All heavy atoms as an XYZ file, in Angstrom:
727
protein
N     -18.938    -24.227    -57.020
C     -18.605    -25.315    -56.216
C     -18.141    -24.833    -54.801
O     -18.490    -25.462    -53.783
C     -17.514    -26.200    -56.811
C     -17.319    -27.493    -56.097
S     -16.434    -28.605    -57.151
C     -15.021    -28.978    -56.135
N     -17.301    -23.767    -54.858
C     -16.864    -23.235    -53.499
C     -18.011    -22.725    -52.680
O     -18.044    -22.883    -51.451
C     -15.811    -22.188    -53.740
N     -19.029    -22.177    -53.338
C     -20.227    -21.678    -52.655
C     -20.800    -22.836    -51.830
O     -21.167    -22.747    -50.665
C     -21.313    -21.175    -53.670
C     -21.046    -19.808    -54.211
O     -20.303    -19.049    -53.625
O     -21.528    -19.541    -55.317
N     -21.041    -23.915    -52.488
C     -21.634    -25.091    -51.947
C     -20.832    -25.611    -50.711
O     -21.294    -25.920    -49.615
C     -21.914    -26.225    -52.917
C     -22.510    -27.456    -52.318
C     -23.874    -27.512    -52.132
C     -21.731    -28.568    -51.945
C     -24.380    -28.640    -51.540
C     -22.310    -29.654    -51.353
C     -23.655    -29.691    -51.155
N     -19.552    -25.753    -50.942
C     -18.690    -26.291    -49.862
C     -18.629    -25.382    -48.666
O     -18.649    -25.972    -47.563
C     -17.253    -26.622    -50.513
C     -17.365    -27.711    -51.493
C     -16.271    -26.991    -49.392
C     -16.079    -27.989    -52.269
N     -18.465    -24.121    -48.850
C     -18.352    -23.196    -47.777
C     -19.761    -23.171    -46.969
O     -19.734    -23.228    -45.825
C     -18.078    -21.757    -48.297
C     -18.269    -20.779    -47.163
C     -16.636    -21.737    -48.778
N     -20.828    -23.206    -47.694
C     -22.189    -23.262    -47.039
C     -22.441    -24.556    -46.281
O     -23.132    -24.477    -45.288
C     -23.171    -22.983    -48.086
C     -23.257    -21.528    -48.649
O     -22.646    -20.745    -47.994
O     -23.860    -21.351    -49.685
N     -21.918    -25.581    -46.811
C     -22.238    -26.939    -46.209
C     -20.983    -27.524    -45.525
O     -20.970    -28.798    -45.559
C     -22.847    -27.867    -47.297
C     -24.160    -27.386    -47.730
C     -24.389    -26.610    -48.782
C     -25.319    -27.746    -47.044
C     -25.643    -26.119    -49.184
C     -26.598    -27.253    -47.243
C     -26.718    -26.552    -48.423
O     -27.950    -26.103    -48.798
N     -20.169    -26.772    -45.015
C     -18.955    -27.175    -44.355
C     -19.217    -28.399    -43.226
O     -18.690    -29.383    -43.369
C     -18.171    -26.054    -43.730
C     -17.112    -26.407    -42.845
N     -16.672    -25.672    -41.789
C     -16.303    -27.598    -42.722
C     -15.769    -26.238    -41.122
N     -15.431    -27.301    -41.659
N     -20.123    -28.075    -42.348
C     -20.451    -28.911    -41.227
C     -21.054    -30.272    -41.822
O     -20.628    -31.404    -41.426
C     -21.298    -28.299    -40.161
C     -21.692    -29.263    -39.141
C     -20.491    -27.140    -39.544
N     -22.123    -30.152    -42.672
C     -22.673    -31.439    -43.082
C     -21.773    -32.304    -43.904
O     -21.695    -33.462    -43.834
C     -23.830    -30.942    -43.997
C     -24.190    -29.608    -43.599
C     -22.919    -28.991    -43.047
N     -20.842    -31.632    -44.637
C     -19.818    -32.377    -45.411
C     -18.895    -33.155    -44.449
O     -18.575    -34.319    -44.662
C     -19.064    -31.459    -46.297
C     -19.912    -31.038    -47.510
C     -17.802    -32.147    -46.890
C     -19.244    -29.948    -48.376
N     -18.475    -32.488    -43.447
C     -17.666    -33.195    -42.399
C     -18.398    -34.314    -41.805
O     -17.839    -35.385    -41.488
C     -17.229    -32.132    -41.393
C     -16.204    -31.139    -41.771
C     -14.853    -31.653    -41.994
O     -14.365    -32.484    -41.143
O     -14.178    -31.284    -42.973
N     -19.715    -34.076    -41.483
C     -20.475    -35.188    -40.843
C     -20.671    -36.391    -41.792
O     -20.581    -37.514    -41.357
C     -21.850    -34.658    -40.386
C     -21.711    -33.693    -39.212
O     -20.638    -33.714    -38.504
O     -22.630    -32.895    -38.964
N     -21.011    -36.041    -43.068
C     -21.280    -37.156    -43.951
C     -20.072    -38.026    -44.272
O     -20.137    -39.188    -44.348
C     -21.855    -36.562    -45.257
C     -23.279    -36.034    -45.055
C     -21.834    -37.608    -46.479
C     -23.791    -35.179    -46.238
N     -18.925    -37.371    -44.414
C     -17.681    -38.159    -44.762
C     -17.265    -38.875    -43.499
O     -16.567    -39.844    -43.736
C     -16.574    -37.174    -45.322
O     -16.336    -36.212    -44.336
C     -16.984    -36.613    -46.595
N     -17.584    -38.415    -42.296
C     -17.195    -39.104    -41.100
C     -15.757    -39.573    -41.147
O     -15.431    -40.826    -41.167
C     -18.145    -40.338    -40.838
C     -18.033    -40.763    -39.355
O     -17.184    -40.126    -38.589
O     -18.668    -41.739    -39.059
N     -14.862    -38.628    -41.411
C     -13.467    -38.889    -41.683
C     -12.763    -39.843    -40.753
O     -11.844    -40.548    -41.218
C     -12.690    -37.530    -41.835
C     -12.711    -36.704    -40.512
C     -12.008    -35.420    -40.769
C     -12.246    -34.540    -39.549
N     -11.763    -33.271    -39.766
N     -13.067    -39.870    -39.528
C     -12.350    -40.655    -38.552
C     -12.823    -42.174    -38.693
O     -12.037    -43.034    -38.823
C     -12.665    -40.224    -37.098
C     -12.197    -38.837    -36.885
C     -12.990    -37.738    -36.738
C     -10.849    -38.310    -36.957
N     -12.208    -36.594    -36.612
C     -10.910    -36.941    -36.762
C      -9.607    -38.884    -37.175
C      -9.885    -36.072    -36.666
C      -8.484    -38.057    -37.112
C      -8.619    -36.630    -36.901
N     -14.087    -42.377    -38.718
C     -14.613    -43.706    -38.813
C     -14.310    -44.398    -40.141
O     -13.988    -45.565    -40.214
C     -16.154    -43.739    -38.545
C     -16.734    -45.183    -38.411
C     -18.212    -45.104    -37.909
N     -18.984    -44.303    -38.768
C     -19.582    -44.796    -39.915
N     -19.493    -46.052    -40.313
N     -20.373    -44.014    -40.571
N     -14.434    -43.639    -41.201
C     -14.186    -44.184    -42.597
C     -12.646    -44.130    -42.994
O     -12.365    -44.582    -44.109
C     -15.006    -43.480    -43.600
C     -16.555    -43.537    -43.336
C     -17.234    -42.666    -44.332
C     -16.961    -45.028    -43.432
N     -11.860    -43.620    -42.184
C     -10.404    -43.594    -42.569
C     -10.105    -42.607    -43.602
O      -9.163    -42.833    -44.411
N     -10.807    -41.520    -43.715
C     -10.687    -40.449    -44.751
C      -9.878    -39.233    -44.357
O      -9.835    -38.251    -44.992
C     -12.022    -40.030    -45.304
C     -12.857    -41.144    -45.882
C     -14.208    -40.603    -46.285
C     -12.200    -41.677    -47.089
N      -9.124    -39.347    -43.195
C      -8.457    -38.242    -42.633
C      -7.391    -37.620    -43.544
O      -7.219    -36.383    -43.517
C      -7.852    -38.450    -41.280
O      -6.982    -39.635    -41.499
C      -8.886    -38.693    -40.230
N      -6.840    -38.442    -44.399
C      -5.846    -37.915    -45.301
C      -6.357    -37.073    -46.428
O      -5.716    -36.358    -47.110
C      -5.078    -39.126    -45.911
N      -7.693    -37.220    -46.699
C      -8.353    -36.497    -47.720
C      -9.316    -35.361    -47.360
O      -9.923    -34.694    -48.141
C      -9.224    -37.437    -48.555
C      -8.451    -38.646    -49.032
C      -8.606    -39.882    -48.371
C      -7.530    -38.590    -50.026
C      -7.991    -41.019    -48.851
C      -6.796    -39.702    -50.466
C      -6.952    -40.916    -49.797
O      -6.251    -41.971    -50.276
N      -9.260    -34.996    -46.086
C     -10.112    -33.994    -45.636
C      -9.374    -32.645    -45.447
O      -8.102    -32.631    -45.370
C     -10.748    -34.385    -44.221
O      -9.779    -34.531    -43.286
C     -11.659    -35.594    -44.375
N     -10.078    -31.607    -45.354
C      -9.426    -30.254    -45.130
C      -9.330    -30.071    -43.642
O     -10.268    -30.353    -42.900
C     -10.336    -29.187    -45.771
C     -10.593    -29.240    -47.210
C     -11.578    -28.084    -47.657
C      -9.264    -29.133    -47.996
N      -8.174    -29.515    -43.265
C      -8.031    -29.180    -41.813
C      -8.727    -27.746    -41.664
O      -9.137    -27.114    -42.592
C      -6.573    -29.204    -41.431
C      -5.649    -28.205    -42.170
O      -6.184    -27.227    -42.686
O      -4.436    -28.541    -42.201
N      -8.671    -27.284    -40.410
C      -9.225    -25.989    -40.067
C      -8.721    -24.775    -40.876
O      -9.380    -23.896    -41.329
C      -9.206    -25.696    -38.551
C     -10.170    -26.618    -37.791
O     -11.049    -27.125    -38.396
N      -9.810    -26.822    -36.595
N      -7.346    -24.814    -41.023
C      -6.757    -23.682    -41.783
C      -7.142    -23.757    -43.267
O      -7.402    -22.760    -43.842
C      -5.172    -23.877    -41.674
C      -4.434    -22.884    -42.475
N      -4.390    -21.487    -42.173
C      -3.693    -22.996    -43.569
C      -3.736    -20.916    -43.029
N      -3.268    -21.727    -43.916
N      -7.260    -24.982    -43.775
C      -7.661    -25.020    -45.281
C      -9.124    -24.600    -45.352
O      -9.451    -23.999    -46.377
C      -7.476    -26.479    -45.726
C      -6.005    -26.862    -45.878
C      -5.815    -28.339    -46.125
O      -6.599    -29.148    -45.648
O      -4.792    -28.686    -46.792
N     -10.006    -24.894    -44.441
C     -11.376    -24.450    -44.451
C     -11.425    -22.850    -44.395
O     -12.243    -22.234    -45.119
C     -12.185    -24.972    -43.332
C     -12.657    -26.425    -43.621
C     -12.328    -27.538    -42.985
C     -13.711    -26.760    -44.577
N     -12.968    -28.612    -43.473
C     -13.810    -28.171    -44.516
C     -14.491    -26.038    -45.418
C     -14.760    -28.887    -45.203
C     -15.398    -26.758    -46.200
C     -15.567    -28.234    -46.084
N     -10.552    -22.252    -43.596
C     -10.457    -20.842    -43.464
C     -10.054    -20.281    -44.805
O     -10.560    -19.274    -45.286
C      -9.538    -20.397    -42.377
C      -9.514    -18.930    -42.165
C      -8.595    -18.597    -41.013
O      -8.447    -19.332    -39.995
O      -7.918    -17.531    -41.154
N      -9.018    -20.834    -45.447
C      -8.516    -20.384    -46.662
C      -9.565    -20.509    -47.799
O      -9.747    -19.569    -48.602
C      -7.260    -21.217    -47.232
C      -5.971    -20.894    -46.464
C      -4.860    -21.909    -46.886
C      -5.544    -19.562    -46.804
N     -10.312    -21.591    -47.825
C     -11.353    -21.754    -48.765
C     -12.414    -20.646    -48.553
O     -12.930    -20.127    -49.534
C     -12.027    -23.068    -48.613
C     -13.123    -23.489    -49.640
C     -12.609    -23.392    -51.079
C     -13.692    -24.843    -49.300
N     -12.784    -20.374    -47.372
C     -13.761    -19.257    -47.162
C     -13.240    -17.881    -47.638
O     -13.997    -17.188    -48.269
N     -11.931    -17.628    -47.475
C     -11.367    -16.373    -47.898
C     -11.288    -16.298    -49.413
O     -11.627    -15.350    -50.016
C      -9.939    -16.137    -47.279
C     -10.036    -15.895    -45.769
C      -8.578    -15.725    -45.245
O      -7.731    -15.723    -45.933
N      -8.558    -15.584    -43.876
N     -10.986    -17.418    -49.949
C     -10.820    -17.515    -51.451
C     -12.201    -17.363    -52.116
O     -12.401    -16.835    -53.104
C     -10.173    -18.839    -51.877
C      -9.983    -19.078    -53.346
C      -8.974    -18.002    -53.882
C      -9.366    -20.451    -53.545
N     -13.212    -17.980    -51.360
C     -14.603    -17.909    -51.871
C     -14.993    -16.449    -51.946
O     -15.683    -16.067    -52.914
C     -15.449    -18.641    -50.958
C     -16.922    -18.490    -51.115
N     -17.649    -17.579    -50.415
C     -17.793    -18.998    -52.027
C     -18.943    -17.647    -50.876
N     -18.973    -18.556    -51.802
N     -14.770    -15.657    -50.928
C     -15.144    -14.222    -50.890
C     -14.430    -13.458    -51.986
O     -15.049    -12.635    -52.632
C     -14.713    -13.566    -49.603
C     -15.564    -14.139    -48.441
O     -16.572    -14.819    -48.723
O     -15.111    -13.998    -47.234
N     -13.142    -13.758    -52.303
C     -12.414    -13.073    -53.313
C     -12.990    -13.460    -54.736
O     -13.134    -12.667    -55.611
C     -10.896    -13.343    -53.229
C     -10.139    -12.793    -54.414
C     -10.372    -12.765    -51.898
N     -13.124    -14.707    -54.920
C     -13.606    -15.146    -56.245
C     -15.054    -14.835    -56.500
O     -15.450    -14.821    -57.728
C     -13.387    -16.658    -56.328
C     -11.956    -17.162    -56.442
C     -11.804    -18.714    -56.526
C     -11.217    -16.486    -57.584
N     -15.826    -14.520    -55.480
C     -17.215    -14.180    -55.733
C     -17.330    -12.961    -56.614
O     -18.303    -12.867    -57.311
C     -17.903    -13.968    -54.383
C     -19.459    -13.735    -54.567
C     -20.090    -13.616    -53.218
C     -21.634    -13.364    -53.205
N     -22.115    -12.807    -54.450
N     -16.448    -12.077    -56.493
C     -16.470    -10.888    -57.330
C     -16.397    -11.212    -58.832
O     -17.123    -10.764    -59.644
C     -15.303     -9.951    -57.030
C     -15.387     -9.458    -55.582
C     -15.172     -8.774    -57.935
C     -14.067     -8.920    -55.025
N     -15.551    -12.185    -59.135
C     -15.342    -12.607    -60.544
C     -16.641    -13.444    -60.975
O     -17.074    -13.281    -62.135
C     -14.085    -13.435    -60.744
C     -12.732    -12.767    -60.362
C     -11.606    -13.614    -60.594
C     -12.662    -11.449    -61.297
N     -17.202    -14.175    -60.162
C     -18.353    -14.960    -60.465
C     -19.521    -13.986    -60.820
O     -20.222    -14.114    -61.764
C     -18.761    -15.864    -59.296
C     -20.073    -16.582    -59.595
C     -20.525    -17.412    -58.360
C     -21.921    -17.841    -58.627
N     -22.525    -18.435    -57.450
N     -19.768    -12.953    -59.898
C     -20.755    -12.064    -60.121
C     -20.600    -11.265    -61.487
O     -21.538    -11.003    -62.153
C     -20.881    -11.018    -58.916
C     -21.349    -11.680    -57.719
O     -21.912    -12.791    -57.775
O     -21.107    -11.143    -56.618
N     -19.321    -10.820    -61.702
C     -19.068    -10.160    -63.022
C     -19.301    -11.046    -64.215
O     -19.908    -10.635    -65.202
C     -17.563     -9.709    -62.990
N     -18.942    -12.332    -64.067
C     -19.201    -13.234    -65.208
C     -20.687    -13.429    -65.411
O     -21.156    -13.383    -66.552
C     -18.632    -14.590    -64.850
O     -17.215    -14.446    -64.697
C     -18.929    -15.650    -66.018
N     -21.458    -13.551    -64.363
C     -22.923    -13.613    -64.571
C     -23.493    -12.413    -65.148
O     -24.421    -12.383    -66.013
C     -23.586    -13.938    -63.209
C     -23.323    -15.360    -62.573
C     -23.862    -15.479    -61.213
C     -23.782    -16.461    -63.575
N     -23.013    -11.216    -64.744
C     -23.464     -9.912    -65.222
C     -23.148     -9.780    -66.666
O     -24.044     -9.382    -67.503
C     -22.840     -8.838    -64.394
C     -23.143     -7.387    -64.971
C     -24.458     -6.877    -64.705
C     -22.192     -6.643    -65.599
C     -24.747     -5.616    -65.208
C     -22.563     -5.432    -66.130
C     -23.750     -4.852    -65.957
O     -24.053     -3.664    -66.377
N     -22.020    -10.209    -67.026
C     -21.527    -10.013    -68.526
C     -22.260    -11.006    -69.414
O     -22.479    -10.771    -70.583
C     -20.082    -10.206    -68.603
C     -19.222     -9.019    -68.108
C     -18.104     -9.249    -67.449
C     -19.663     -7.722    -68.225
C     -17.363     -8.164    -66.957
C     -18.968     -6.644    -67.719
C     -17.789     -6.872    -67.108
N     -22.673    -12.111    -68.851
C     -23.297    -13.123    -69.706
C     -24.896    -12.863    -69.840
O     -25.518    -13.656    -70.583
C     -23.079    -14.505    -69.076
O     -23.805    -14.644    -67.825
N     -25.379    -11.901    -69.173
C     -26.894    -11.687    -69.312
C     -27.316    -11.101    -70.602
O     -28.432    -11.327    -71.011
C     -27.299    -10.676    -68.251
C     -27.513    -11.358    -66.907
C     -28.225    -10.482    -65.951
N     -27.206     -9.748    -65.248
C     -27.454     -8.618    -64.442
N     -28.680     -8.172    -64.344
N     -26.554     -8.013    -63.766
N     -26.545    -10.322    -71.357
C     -27.115     -9.772    -72.537
C     -25.942     -8.995    -73.318
O     -24.763     -9.191    -73.142
N     -26.417     -8.136    -74.225
C     -25.484     -7.445    -75.026
C     -24.878     -6.383    -74.224
O     -25.492     -5.521    -73.515
C     -26.311     -6.752    -76.198
O     -27.064     -7.778    -76.806
C     -25.360     -6.067    -77.106
N     -23.545     -6.339    -74.279
C     -22.820     -5.348    -73.541
C     -22.197     -4.242    -74.377
O     -22.005     -4.485    -75.613
C     -21.604     -6.061    -72.838
C     -21.952     -7.074    -71.765
C     -20.735     -7.795    -71.255
C     -22.749     -6.482    -70.616
N     -21.939     -3.129    -73.811
C     -21.155     -2.097    -74.515
C     -20.070     -1.554    -73.619
O     -20.042     -1.903    -72.409
C     -22.132     -1.008    -75.004
C     -22.947     -0.400    -73.883
O     -22.348     -0.157    -72.776
N     -24.149     -0.032    -74.117
N     -19.219     -0.773    -74.120
C     -18.097     -0.228    -73.360
C     -18.559      0.490    -72.052
O     -17.904      0.386    -71.105
C     -17.285      0.568    -74.230
C     -15.775      0.964    -73.759
C     -15.071     -0.352    -73.527
C     -15.078      1.817    -74.733
N     -19.719      1.175    -72.213
C     -20.105      2.001    -70.989
C     -20.527      1.078    -69.842
O     -20.589      1.454    -68.732
C     -21.279      2.870    -71.445
N     -20.857     -0.233    -70.181
C     -21.219     -1.124    -69.153
C     -19.976     -1.798    -68.520
O     -20.048     -2.234    -67.339
C     -22.245     -2.156    -69.624
C     -23.551     -1.546    -70.069
S     -24.606     -2.694    -71.029
C     -25.019     -3.880    -69.698
N     -18.997     -2.101    -69.401
C     -17.856     -2.967    -69.011
C     -16.891     -2.173    -68.108
O     -16.449     -2.723    -67.079
C     -17.150     -3.478    -70.263
C     -15.835     -4.205    -69.880
C     -18.152     -4.445    -70.989
N     -16.545     -0.898    -68.508
C     -15.615     -0.082    -67.800
C     -15.890      0.019    -66.287
O     -15.004     -0.185    -65.397
C     -15.291      1.195    -68.449
C     -14.655      0.924    -69.824
C     -14.526      2.174    -67.636
C     -14.403      2.113    -70.669
N     -17.184      0.391    -65.887
C     -17.441      0.555    -64.472
C     -17.319     -0.794    -63.750
O     -16.804     -0.799    -62.561
C     -18.851      1.003    -64.427
C     -19.182      1.654    -65.726
C     -18.301      0.866    -66.730
N     -17.672     -1.850    -64.298
C     -17.504     -3.165    -63.672
C     -15.999     -3.518    -63.488
O     -15.589     -3.998    -62.483
C     -18.212     -4.266    -64.407
C     -17.926     -5.730    -63.872
C     -19.755     -3.994    -64.462
N     -15.174     -3.244    -64.498
C     -13.715     -3.490    -64.465
C     -13.203     -2.649    -63.342
O     -12.272     -3.053    -62.606
C     -13.126     -3.280    -65.773
C     -13.522     -4.249    -66.848
S     -13.456     -6.035    -66.426
C     -11.735     -6.232    -66.263
N     -13.601     -1.328    -63.286
C     -13.080     -0.505    -62.149
C     -13.453     -1.051    -60.841
O     -12.752     -0.980    -59.841
C     -13.622      0.977    -62.367
C     -13.067      1.634    -63.556
O     -11.938      1.207    -64.016
O     -13.587      2.658    -64.012
N     -14.698     -1.542    -60.707
C     -15.130     -2.142    -59.441
C     -14.316     -3.356    -59.022
O     -13.891     -3.427    -57.910
C     -16.607     -2.446    -59.500
C     -17.128     -3.172    -58.288
C     -17.481     -2.448    -57.113
C     -17.396     -4.646    -58.296
C     -17.915     -3.042    -55.971
C     -17.864     -5.179    -57.176
C     -18.170     -4.477    -56.081
O     -18.646     -5.102    -54.964
N     -14.071     -4.142    -60.039
C     -13.206     -5.327    -59.701
C     -11.845     -4.909    -59.263
O     -11.250     -5.515    -58.270
C     -13.166     -6.309    -60.958
C     -14.494     -6.901    -61.280
C     -12.066     -7.361    -60.813
C     -14.550     -7.642    -62.504
N     -11.223     -3.946    -59.915
C      -9.897     -3.493    -59.640
C      -9.949     -2.933    -58.231
O      -9.055     -3.129    -57.461
C      -9.489     -2.429    -60.656
C      -8.038     -1.975    -60.365
O      -7.169     -2.776    -60.126
N      -7.857     -0.654    -60.482
N     -10.925     -2.095    -57.809
C     -10.981     -1.520    -56.548
C     -11.092     -2.614    -55.410
O     -10.480     -2.571    -54.367
C     -12.217     -0.593    -56.481
C     -12.513     -0.062    -55.071
C     -13.838      0.739    -54.995
O     -14.283      1.267    -56.105
O     -14.341      0.827    -53.897
N     -11.984     -3.682    -55.689
C     -12.140     -4.696    -54.684
C     -10.835     -5.461    -54.508
O     -10.501     -5.800    -53.391
C     -13.272     -5.713    -55.070
C     -14.588     -5.036    -54.983
C     -14.871     -4.582    -53.631
C     -15.945     -5.346    -53.010
N     -16.309     -4.976    -51.638
N     -10.164     -5.851    -55.662
C      -8.864     -6.576    -55.413
C      -7.851     -5.701    -54.800
O      -7.091     -6.258    -54.017
C      -8.418     -6.974    -56.860
C      -9.150     -8.267    -57.337
C      -8.948     -8.718    -58.625
C     -10.008     -8.882    -56.566
C      -9.555     -9.866    -59.128
C     -10.619    -10.142    -57.058
C     -10.347    -10.558    -58.255
N      -7.865     -4.392    -55.068
C      -6.901     -3.553    -54.368
C      -7.161     -3.494    -52.881
O      -6.268     -3.601    -52.048
C      -6.934     -2.099    -54.944
O      -6.673     -2.159    -56.426
C      -6.009     -1.190    -54.284
N      -8.391     -3.438    -52.537
C      -8.789     -3.505    -51.073
C      -8.424     -4.780    -50.434
O      -7.926     -4.800    -49.346
C     -10.245     -3.267    -50.950
C     -10.729     -1.859    -51.219
O      -9.894     -0.922    -51.185
N     -11.952     -1.667    -51.480
N      -8.557     -5.942    -51.196
C      -8.135     -7.272    -50.626
C      -6.524     -7.279    -50.446
O      -6.104     -7.842    -49.440
C      -8.539     -8.352    -51.539
C     -10.026     -8.798    -51.346
C     -10.868     -8.904    -52.437
C     -10.510     -9.087    -50.113
C     -12.213     -9.269    -52.266
C     -11.810     -9.400    -49.904
C     -12.650     -9.591    -50.986
O     -13.993     -9.896    -50.869
N      -5.839     -6.626    -51.331
C      -4.350     -6.600    -51.222
C      -3.956     -5.819    -49.989
O      -2.918     -6.166    -49.384
C      -3.768     -5.963    -52.444
C      -3.697     -6.865    -53.679
C      -3.259     -5.983    -54.863
C      -2.775     -8.038    -53.494
N      -4.709     -4.821    -49.657
C      -4.464     -4.024    -48.508
C      -4.921     -4.643    -47.184
O      -4.534     -4.222    -46.042
C      -5.120     -2.580    -48.646
C      -4.546     -1.735    -49.798
C      -5.413     -0.506    -49.887
C      -3.166     -1.534    -49.686
N      -5.664     -5.704    -47.217
C      -6.205     -6.394    -46.027
C      -5.214     -7.500    -45.597
O      -5.635     -8.642    -45.237
C      -7.546     -7.041    -46.356
C      -8.541     -6.007    -46.502
S     -10.165     -6.725    -47.090
C     -10.531     -7.850    -45.729
N      -3.882     -7.166    -45.521
C      -2.860     -8.161    -45.123
C      -3.044     -8.813    -43.779
O      -2.751     -9.898    -43.551
C      -1.509     -7.552    -45.314
C      -1.149     -7.140    -46.772
C       0.236     -6.597    -46.885
C       0.518     -6.341    -48.319
N       1.786     -5.688    -48.524
N      -3.643     -7.978    -42.922
C      -3.814     -8.452    -41.541
C      -5.061     -9.435    -41.453
O      -5.174    -10.191    -40.502
C      -3.882     -7.365    -40.489
C      -5.074     -6.374    -40.820
O      -5.365     -6.300    -42.123
O      -5.594     -5.678    -39.913
N      -5.960     -9.294    -42.304
C      -7.204    -10.137    -42.371
C      -7.093    -11.339    -43.142
O      -7.557    -12.419    -42.835
C      -8.405     -9.275    -42.812
O      -8.449     -8.069    -42.129
C      -9.687     -9.997    -42.671
N      -6.594    -11.267    -44.392
C      -6.473    -12.253    -45.355
C      -5.176    -13.064    -45.110
O      -4.134    -12.490    -44.895
C      -6.664    -11.830    -46.772
C      -7.928    -11.313    -47.255
C      -7.835    -10.837    -48.640
C      -8.932    -12.341    -47.083
N      -5.166    -14.311    -45.291
C      -4.051    -15.122    -45.315
C      -3.135    -14.828    -46.412
O      -3.533    -14.509    -47.533
C      -4.491    -16.651    -45.391
C      -3.347    -17.624    -44.994
O      -2.400    -17.830    -45.827
O      -3.346    -18.068    -43.866
N      -1.802    -14.778    -46.241
C      -0.798    -14.502    -47.278
C      -1.022    -15.331    -48.543
O      -0.767    -14.902    -49.630
C       0.578    -14.729    -46.659
C       0.365    -14.702    -45.194
C      -1.115    -15.084    -44.952
N      -1.529    -16.636    -48.398
C      -1.747    -17.385    -49.514
C      -2.785    -16.875    -50.441
O      -2.756    -17.225    -51.653
C      -1.996    -18.856    -49.093
C      -0.827    -19.491    -48.356
C      -1.261    -20.814    -47.687
O      -2.297    -21.334    -48.091
O      -0.460    -21.352    -46.989
N      -3.770    -16.163    -49.914
C      -4.807    -15.581    -50.747
C      -4.240    -14.436    -51.463
O      -4.509    -14.075    -52.562
C      -6.039    -15.229    -49.848
C      -6.583    -16.438    -49.099
C      -7.046    -14.540    -50.730
C      -7.105    -17.597    -50.086
């Protein structure tokens, strides 16, 4: 769902026409859109791993490298304090 929302940010804003329809209380502000984009990037790793693991029969030799990759990516995200919002 986050994939779709991030990709279609502008059309979603246009379709809901938050000002004319009185939906301003239910829309995301610019900071929330930025957070959603950052969260999307972080969660994409888990989505890709889930799709990879659901493809077929797995063994330990396939799982360990993927888990190491996930750990490495999350560690890199933790070190990106100046780029990522603290809420992420």
